[in-house]
Residue, then its C-alpha position, 0 to 999 in steps of 0.5 A: m296246563l294246555v301251554d305246558s301242552m303246546w311247549v311240549l308237543l313244540p320239541a316233538m314235533l321238531l325232533l320228530g318232523m326234522p326229515m333223515d335226509w337233512l342228516l345225510r351228509g355229502e354224497v350217499r349211495f342208496g342200497q337193496v338189503d343184499q347191496m349193503f350187507l355183501r362181503g366185502r362191504k365192510r367199509e362202506l358200513s363202517g362208513w355209514n352217518a351216524a346220523m343213521l346209526v344212532l342221532d336218528p333212533v334216539r331223536a325219534a324216541v325222544g320225540a315219539g315220547l314227548l309227543a305221545q307226553g303231549a298229546k295226552i295233556a292236550a286231550v285233556h283240554l281239547g277233547g270234551s266228552f272223549p280225551d280217551a279216543t282224542a289222545p291218539l288222533i292228535l298222537g296219529i296226526g303227529m307221526f304220521v306227518s312227521m313219517v311223511a318227512q322222512l320218506y322224501t329225498g330229492r337226492d334222486p327221484e326213484y328212491l324213497l329214504a326207509p327210516v328203519g331206525y327212526a321207525a325203531g325208535l318210534i317202536i321202542s317209545l311208544v309200547a311196552p317193553s316186551v312188546a318192542a323186543i317181539a315186534l323189533l325180532i319180528s322185524f328185523a328178522t323179516l329184513a333178513g329172510t326177504r331182502a327188503w326193506s319194507g317188508f321190515f315195516f309190513a312185519g313191524a306195523i303187524a306184529c306191533a299192533g297184534v302183539g300190542f292188542l294181546l299186551m298191553e290191555l290198558d293202551p291196545v290203540t297204541p300200538a294200533v295207531l303206531g302200528a298203522v303210521l309204520f305201514l306207510p313207508a312201504i305203502a306210499g313206495m307202491l303207490m308212488g312207484r318207488h323203491l325204499m332205500m337205505p341211503g349208505r356209503 
């Protein structure tokens, strides 16, 4: 069974740990929210890399599902007397490492990538549908209101942890771990003095 868990964790980390920067083809242009959604820029929006719109959320959702499954299996064998604490720890470490990989880009030293689609995939996969719907609604509403990519992550983190705690009585730990990971992009941008930017064409 331990071998099975390792086989589950391996594709999970391959999917989650693949840097978003690798999925971007050719030249990209970084922009804030207003710059990406101004009128007259429909041509640029339609030219966004398909990986940003489809592949990124899907691979995050599939990878997170496999990681959660593998973490539970591995916790039974590695957790000793505390398997319930080991599974969230494995899940949290895996998501933390993979989120760090999504932020880096060698295209411009002033920017970090804003993995919005990636974060949405994590939310959809790891929390109950009702929690995911509320968290994503709050996140995108905050994004529209603040006009800052960091607003999406702050709101998503708080919504996942708070709403998940209220609605997921059987597993309040997973949304809390996810919320902590979602804080990372915004906090990393502030600590490193880099702007979170969404890549587009």
